[in-house]
PDB file of N, CA, C and O in Angstrom, chain B, residues numbered from 101:
ATOM      1  N   MET B 101       0.966  -1.136  -0.191  1.00  0.00           N
ATOM      2  CA  MET B 101      -0.138  -0.018  -0.272  1.00  0.00           C
ATOM      3  C   MET B 101       0.768   0.940   0.127  1.00  0.00           C
ATOM      4  O   MET B 101       1.555   0.803   1.063  1.00  0.00           O
ATOM      5  N   ARG B 102       0.632   2.177  -0.773  1.00  0.00           N
ATOM      6  CA  ARG B 102       1.178   3.037  -1.076  1.00  0.00           C
ATOM      7  C   ARG B 102       0.845   4.608  -0.725  1.00  0.00           C
ATOM      8  O   ARG B 102      -0.230   4.919  -1.239  1.00  0.00           O
ATOM      9  N   CYS B 103       1.387   5.573  -0.078  1.00  0.00           N
ATOM     10  CA  CYS B 103       0.973   6.942   0.639  1.00  0.00           C
ATOM     11  C   CYS B 103      -0.463   7.319  -0.345  1.00  0.00           C
ATOM     12  O   CYS B 103      -0.711   7.047  -1.520  1.00  0.00           O
ATOM     13  N   GLY B 104      -1.131   7.941   0.535  1.00  0.00           N
ATOM     14  CA  GLY B 104      -2.596   8.355  -0.282  1.00  0.00           C
ATOM     15  C   GLY B 104      -3.263   7.572  -0.978  1.00  0.00           C
ATOM     16  O   GLY B 104      -4.311   7.954  -1.497  1.00  0.00           O
ATOM     17  N   SER B 105      -2.822   6.380  -1.128  1.00  0.00           N
ATOM     18  CA  SER B 105      -4.005   4.872  -1.099  1.00  0.00           C
ATOM     19  C   SER B 105      -5.570   5.096  -1.056  1.00  0.00           C
ATOM     20  O   SER B 105      -6.324   5.313  -0.107  1.00  0.00           O
ATOM     21  N   LYS B 106      -5.718   5.013  -1.937  1.00  0.00           N
ATOM     22  CA  LYS B 106      -7.993   4.656  -1.145  1.00  0.00           C
ATOM     23  C   LYS B 106      -8.109   3.359  -1.700  1.00  0.00           C
ATOM     24  O   LYS B 106      -7.333   2.626  -2.314  1.00  0.00           O
ATOM     25  N   CYS B 107      -9.541   3.251  -1.239  1.00  0.00           N
ATOM     26  CA  CYS B 107     -10.258   2.374  -1.731  1.00  0.00           C
ATOM     27  C   CYS B 107     -11.437   2.274  -2.989  1.00  0.00           C
ATOM     28  O   CYS B 107     -12.525   2.825  -2.818  1.00  0.00           O
ATOM     29  N   PHE B 108     -11.218   1.728  -3.921  1.00  0.00           N
ATOM     30  CA  PHE B 108     -12.262   2.438  -4.800  1.00  0.00           C
ATOM     31  C   PHE B 108     -12.865   0.429  -5.273  1.00  0.00           C
ATOM     32  O   PHE B 108     -12.229  -0.579  -5.578  1.00  0.00           O
ATOM     33  N   ILE B 109     -14.536   0.768  -5.065  1.00  0.00           N
ATOM     34  CA  ILE B 109     -15.056   0.308  -6.209  1.00  0.00           C
ATOM     35  C   ILE B 109     -15.475  -0.146  -7.526  1.00  0.00           C
ATOM     36  O   ILE B 109     -16.567   0.312  -7.864  1.00  0.00           O
ATOM     37  N   VAL B 110     -14.788  -1.086  -8.545  1.00  0.00           N
ATOM     38  CA  VAL B 110     -15.042  -1.339  -9.628  1.00  0.00           C
ATOM     39  C   VAL B 110     -15.868  -2.044 -10.221  1.00  0.00           C
ATOM     40  O   VAL B 110     -15.712  -3.232  -9.941  1.00  0.00           O
ATOM     41  N   GLU B 111     -16.622  -1.862 -10.868  1.00  0.00           N
ATOM     42  CA  GLU B 111     -17.708  -2.233 -11.587  1.00  0.00           C
ATOM     43  C   GLU B 111     -17.416  -3.116 -12.888  1.00  0.00           C
ATOM     44  O   GLU B 111     -17.014  -2.338 -13.753  1.00  0.00           O
ATOM     45  N   ILE B 112     -17.453  -4.334 -13.345  1.00  0.00           N
ATOM     46  CA  ILE B 112     -16.880  -4.647 -14.659  1.00  0.00           C
ATOM     47  C   ILE B 112     -17.574  -5.538 -15.150  1.00  0.00           C
ATOM     48  O   ILE B 112     -18.217  -6.234 -14.364  1.00  0.00           O
ATOM     49  N   GLU B 113     -17.668  -5.807 -16.614  1.00  0.00           N
ATOM     50  CA  GLU B 113     -18.534  -6.959 -16.911  1.00  0.00           C
ATOM     51  C   GLU B 113     -17.433  -7.746 -17.547  1.00  0.00           C
ATOM     52  O   GLU B 113     -16.470  -7.230 -18.114  1.00  0.00           O
ATOM     53  N   ILE B 114     -17.607  -8.822 -17.435  1.00  0.00           N
ATOM     54  CA  ILE B 114     -16.316  -9.835 -18.111  1.00  0.00           C
ATOM     55  C   ILE B 114     -17.569 -11.113 -18.655  1.00  0.00           C
ATOM     56  O   ILE B 114     -18.291 -11.773 -17.907  1.00  0.00           O
ATOM     57  N   LYS B 115     -17.510 -11.166 -20.191  1.00  0.00           N
ATOM     58  CA  LYS B 115     -18.485 -12.422 -20.942  1.00  0.00           C
ATOM     59  C   LYS B 115     -19.902 -12.292 -20.431  1.00  0.00           C
ATOM     60  O   LYS B 115     -20.673 -13.237 -20.262  1.00  0.00           O
ATOM     61  N   GLY B 116     -20.239 -10.618 -20.134  1.00  0.00           N
ATOM     62  CA  GLY B 116     -21.430 -10.322 -20.118  1.00  0.00           C
ATOM     63  C   GLY B 116     -22.251 -10.826 -18.583  1.00  0.00           C
ATOM     64  O   GLY B 116     -23.440 -11.127 -18.475  1.00  0.00           O
ATOM     65  N   GLU B 117     -21.397 -10.805 -17.691  1.00  0.00           N
ATOM     66  CA  GLU B 117     -21.361 -11.357 -15.917  1.00  0.00           C
ATOM     67  C   GLU B 117     -21.026  -9.798 -15.763  1.00  0.00           C
ATOM     68  O   GLU B 117     -20.455  -9.096 -16.597  1.00  0.00           O
ATOM     69  N   LYS B 118     -21.403  -9.501 -14.784  1.00  0.00           N
ATOM     70  CA  LYS B 118     -20.810  -8.318 -13.890  1.00  0.00           C
ATOM     71  C   LYS B 118     -20.878  -8.357 -12.624  1.00  0.00           C
ATOM     72  O   LYS B 118     -21.888  -8.622 -11.971  1.00  0.00           O
ATOM     73  N   GLN B 119     -19.654  -8.058 -12.152  1.00  0.00           N
ATOM     74  CA  GLN B 119     -18.814  -8.167 -10.901  1.00  0.00           C
ATOM     75  C   GLN B 119     -18.309  -6.722 -10.544  1.00  0.00           C
ATOM     76  O   GLN B 119     -17.938  -5.810 -11.283  1.00  0.00           O
ATOM     77  N   THR B 120     -18.405  -6.796  -9.278  1.00  0.00           N
ATOM     78  CA  THR B 120     -17.945  -5.536  -8.467  1.00  0.00           C
ATOM     79  C   THR B 120     -16.778  -6.095  -7.411  1.00  0.00           C
ATOM     80  O   THR B 120     -16.948  -6.716  -6.362  1.00  0.00           O
ATOM     81  N   LYS B 121     -15.601  -5.687  -8.009  1.00  0.00           N
ATOM     82  CA  LYS B 121     -14.408  -5.377  -6.918  1.00  0.00           C
ATOM     83  C   LYS B 121     -13.945  -4.504  -6.164  1.00  0.00           C
ATOM     84  O   LYS B 121     -14.338  -3.338  -6.133  1.00  0.00           O
ATOM     85  N   SER B 122     -12.917  -5.060  -5.369  1.00  0.00           N
ATOM     86  CA  SER B 122     -13.005  -3.509  -4.447  1.00  0.00           C
ATOM     87  C   SER B 122     -11.051  -3.719  -4.697  1.00  0.00           C
ATOM     88  O   SER B 122     -10.459  -4.693  -4.232  1.00  0.00           O
ATOM     89  N   VAL B 123     -10.392  -2.688  -5.437  1.00  0.00           N
ATOM     90  CA  VAL B 123      -9.148  -1.970  -5.641  1.00  0.00           C
ATOM     91  C   VAL B 123      -8.813  -0.674  -4.779  1.00  0.00           C
ATOM     92  O   VAL B 123      -9.399   0.396  -4.613  1.00  0.00           O
ATOM     93  N   THR B 124      -7.470  -1.289  -4.238  1.00  0.00           N
ATOM     94  CA  THR B 124      -6.453  -0.489  -3.258  1.00  0.00           C
ATOM     95  C   THR B 124      -5.515   0.332  -4.459  1.00  0.00           C
ATOM     96  O   THR B 124      -4.529  -0.094  -5.060  1.00  0.00           O
ATOM     97  N   ALA B 125      -6.335   1.934  -4.596  1.00  0.00           N
ATOM     98  CA  ALA B 125      -5.130   2.869  -6.003  1.00  0.00           C
ATOM     99  C   ALA B 125      -5.192   4.062  -5.175  1.00  0.00           C
ATOM    100  O   ALA B 125      -6.006   4.351  -4.297  1.00  0.00           O
ATOM    101  N   ARG B 126      -4.080   4.770  -5.658  1.00  0.00           N
ATOM    102  CA  ARG B 126      -4.703   6.649  -5.576  1.00  0.00           C
ATOM    103  C   ARG B 126      -5.449   6.793  -6.120  1.00  0.00           C
ATOM    104  O   ARG B 126      -6.453   6.920  -5.421  1.00  0.00           O
ATOM    105  N   THR B 127      -5.685   6.887  -7.357  1.00  0.00           N
ATOM    106  CA  THR B 127      -6.765   7.612  -8.144  1.00  0.00           C
ATOM    107  C   THR B 127      -7.343   6.389  -8.975  1.00  0.00           C
ATOM    108  O   THR B 127      -7.003   5.206  -8.968  1.00  0.00           O
ATOM    109  N   PRO B 128      -8.242   6.996  -9.630  1.00  0.00           N
ATOM    110  CA  PRO B 128      -9.225   5.991 -10.416  1.00  0.00           C
ATOM    111  C   PRO B 128      -8.906   5.230 -11.398  1.00  0.00           C
ATOM    112  O   PRO B 128      -9.120   4.040 -11.633  1.00  0.00           O
ATOM    113  N   VAL B 129      -8.103   6.460 -12.216  1.00  0.00           N
ATOM    114  CA  VAL B 129      -7.122   5.890 -12.879  1.00  0.00           C
ATOM    115  C   VAL B 129      -6.719   4.694 -12.810  1.00  0.00           C
ATOM    116  O   VAL B 129      -7.281   3.760 -13.381  1.00  0.00           O
ATOM    117  N   ASP B 130      -5.435   4.570 -11.917  1.00  0.00           N
ATOM    118  CA  ASP B 130      -4.774   3.495 -11.160  1.00  0.00           C
ATOM    119  C   ASP B 130      -5.245   2.233 -10.914  1.00  0.00           C
ATOM    120  O   ASP B 130      -4.708   1.126 -10.874  1.00  0.00           O
ATOM    121  N   ALA B 131      -6.531   2.694 -10.734  1.00  0.00           N
ATOM    122  CA  ALA B 131      -8.173   1.583  -9.880  1.00  0.00           C
ATOM    123  C   ALA B 131      -8.388   0.455 -11.618  1.00  0.00           C
ATOM    124  O   ALA B 131      -8.611  -0.756 -11.615  1.00  0.00           O
ATOM    125  N   ARG B 132      -8.257   1.191 -12.676  1.00  0.00           N
ATOM    126  CA  ARG B 132      -8.693   0.666 -14.021  1.00  0.00           C
ATOM    127  C   ARG B 132      -7.488  -0.201 -14.339  1.00  0.00           C
ATOM    128  O   ARG B 132      -7.519  -1.357 -14.760  1.00  0.00           O
ATOM    129  N   LYS B 133      -6.167   0.721 -14.006  1.00  0.00           N
ATOM    130  CA  LYS B 133      -5.334   0.207 -14.617  1.00  0.00           C
ATOM    131  C   LYS B 133      -4.898  -1.181 -14.080  1.00  0.00           C
ATOM    132  O   LYS B 133      -4.426  -2.049 -14.814  1.00  0.00           O
ATOM    133  N   THR B 134      -5.124  -1.353 -12.519  1.00  0.00           N
ATOM    134  CA  THR B 134      -4.690  -2.626 -12.109  1.00  0.00           C
ATOM    135  C   THR B 134      -6.228  -3.648 -12.274  1.00  0.00           C
ATOM    136  O   THR B 134      -6.182  -4.694 -11.627  1.00  0.00           O
ATOM    137  N   ILE B 135      -7.248  -3.452 -12.904  1.00  0.00           N
ATOM    138  CA  ILE B 135      -8.352  -4.110 -13.142  1.00  0.00           C
ATOM    139  C   ILE B 135      -7.821  -4.569 -14.812  1.00  0.00           C
ATOM    140  O   ILE B 135      -7.787  -5.748 -15.163  1.00  0.00           O
ATOM    141  N   ARG B 136      -7.505  -3.641 -15.548  1.00  0.00           N
ATOM    142  CA  ARG B 136      -7.092  -4.241 -16.977  1.00  0.00           C
ATOM    143  C   ARG B 136      -5.564  -5.074 -16.682  1.00  0.00           C
ATOM    144  O   ARG B 136      -5.095  -5.874 -17.491  1.00  0.00           O
ATOM    145  N   LEU B 137      -5.042  -4.791 -15.641  1.00  0.00           N
ATOM    146  CA  LEU B 137      -3.456  -5.878 -15.704  1.00  0.00           C
ATOM    147  C   LEU B 137      -4.407  -6.962 -15.084  1.00  0.00           C
ATOM    148  O   LEU B 137      -4.049  -8.015 -15.613  1.00  0.00           O
ATOM    149  N   GLU B 138      -5.521  -7.243 -14.159  1.00  0.00           N
ATOM    150  CA  GLU B 138      -5.495  -8.502 -13.445  1.00  0.00           C
ATOM    151  C   GLU B 138      -6.257  -9.523 -14.784  1.00  0.00           C
ATOM    152  O   GLU B 138      -5.929 -10.639 -15.188  1.00  0.00           O
ATOM    153  N   TYR B 139      -7.499  -8.501 -15.276  1.00  0.00           N
ATOM    154  CA  TYR B 139      -8.292  -9.661 -16.158  1.00  0.00           C
ATOM    155  C   TYR B 139      -8.053  -9.477 -17.845  1.00  0.00           C
ATOM    156  O   TYR B 139      -8.451 -10.241 -18.724  1.00  0.00           O
ATOM    157  N   GLY B 140      -7.191  -8.076 -18.022  1.00  0.00           N
ATOM    158  CA  GLY B 140      -7.111  -8.081 -19.438  1.00  0.00           C
ATOM    159  C   GLY B 140      -7.991  -7.309 -20.196  1.00  0.00           C
ATOM    160  O   GLY B 140      -9.207  -7.198 -20.040  1.00  0.00           O
ATOM    161  N   ALA B 141      -6.964  -6.561 -21.388  1.00  0.00           N
ATOM    162  CA  ALA B 141      -7.772  -5.643 -22.218  1.00  0.00           C
ATOM    163  C   ALA B 141      -9.580  -5.632 -22.843  1.00  0.00           C
ATOM    164  O   ALA B 141     -10.332  -4.724 -23.199  1.00  0.00           O
ATOM    165  N   GLU B 142      -9.704  -6.936 -22.748  1.00  0.00           N
ATOM    166  CA  GLU B 142     -11.402  -7.240 -22.907  1.00  0.00           C
ATOM    167  C   GLU B 142     -12.294  -6.651 -22.088  1.00  0.00           C
ATOM    168  O   GLU B 142     -13.380  -6.157 -22.393  1.00  0.00           O
ATOM    169  N   VAL B 143     -11.641  -6.749 -20.745  1.00  0.00           N
ATOM    170  CA  VAL B 143     -12.971  -6.331 -19.719  1.00  0.00           C
ATOM    171  C   VAL B 143     -13.176  -5.284 -19.774  1.00  0.00           C
ATOM    172  O   VAL B 143     -12.316  -4.413 -19.910  1.00  0.00           O
ATOM    173  N   GLN B 144     -14.612  -5.069 -19.665  1.00  0.00           N
ATOM    174  CA  GLN B 144     -15.135  -3.716 -19.821  1.00  0.00           C
ATOM    175  C   GLN B 144     -15.461  -3.015 -18.521  1.00  0.00           C
ATOM    176  O   GLN B 144     -16.129  -3.731 -17.774  1.00  0.00           O
ATOM    177  N   ILE B 145     -15.235  -2.062 -18.139  1.00  0.00           N
ATOM    178  CA  ILE B 145     -15.559  -1.155 -16.673  1.00  0.00           C
ATOM    179  C   ILE B 145     -16.186  -0.383 -17.088  1.00  0.00           C
ATOM    180  O   ILE B 145     -15.873   0.373 -18.008  1.00  0.00           O
ATOM    181  N   ARG B 146     -17.411  -0.414 -16.382  1.00  0.00           N
ATOM    182  CA  ARG B 146     -18.857   0.302 -16.399  1.00  0.00           C
ATOM    183  C   ARG B 146     -18.594   1.211 -15.161  1.00  0.00           C
ATOM    184  O   ARG B 146     -19.513   2.030 -15.136  1.00  0.00           O
ATOM    185  N   SER B 147     -17.666   1.439 -14.038  1.00  0.00           N
ATOM    186  CA  SER B 147     -17.900   2.675 -12.993  1.00  0.00           C
ATOM    187  C   SER B 147     -16.788   2.312 -11.619  1.00  0.00           C
ATOM    188  O   SER B 147     -16.468   1.241 -11.103  1.00  0.00           O
ATOM    189  N   VAL B 148     -16.531   3.248 -11.430  1.00  0.00           N
ATOM    190  CA  VAL B 148     -15.179   3.185 -10.319  1.00  0.00           C
ATOM    191  C   VAL B 148     -15.366   4.654  -9.814  1.00  0.00           C
ATOM    192  O   VAL B 148     -15.248   5.814 -10.211  1.00  0.00           O
ATOM    193  N   ARG B 149     -15.817   3.749  -8.429  1.00  0.00           N
ATOM    194  CA  ARG B 149     -16.586   5.198  -7.137  1.00  0.00           C
ATOM    195  C   ARG B 149     -15.483   4.770  -5.775  1.00  0.00           C
ATOM    196  O   ARG B 149     -15.184   3.701  -5.243  1.00  0.00           O
ATOM    197  N   GLU B 150     -15.151   5.964  -5.592  1.00  0.00           N
ATOM    198  CA  GLU B 150     -14.729   6.093  -3.771  1.00  0.00           C
ATOM    199  C   GLU B 150     -15.414   5.364  -2.720  1.00  0.00           C
ATOM    200  O   GLU B 150     -16.508   5.762  -2.319  1.00  0.00           O
ATOM    201  N   GLU B 151     -14.770   4.162  -2.166  1.00  0.00           N
ATOM    202  CA  GLU B 151     -15.599   3.760  -1.377  1.00  0.00           C
ATOM    203  C   GLU B 151     -15.579   4.679  -0.111  1.00  0.00           C
ATOM    204  O   GLU B 151     -14.560   5.253   0.272  1.00  0.00           O
ATOM    205  N   LYS B 152     -16.880   4.774   0.545  1.00  0.00           N
ATOM    206  CA  LYS B 152     -17.028   5.517   1.763  1.00  0.00           C
ATOM    207  C   LYS B 152     -16.840   5.154   2.838  1.00  0.00           C
ATOM    208  O   LYS B 152     -17.465   4.094   2.876  1.00  0.00           O
ATOM    209  N   ARG B 153     -16.415   5.294   3.739  1.00  0.00           N
ATOM    210  CA  ARG B 153     -16.170   4.853   5.116  1.00  0.00           C
ATOM    211  C   ARG B 153     -16.748   5.645   6.055  1.00  0.00           C
ATOM    212  O   ARG B 153     -16.617   5.382   7.250  1.00  0.00           O
TER     213      ARG B 153
END
């Protein structure tokens, strides 16, 4: 975990199936990059929201 990181809720769609993942990143862009590295470029990212505590 890096300084300034937050938890983001990412809604993705893989092969027509919707999933919700929790990602720790500094910015929404970093959260998107993390999801694409994990699932590949074919995943469709529907939304990225900061988790409220």
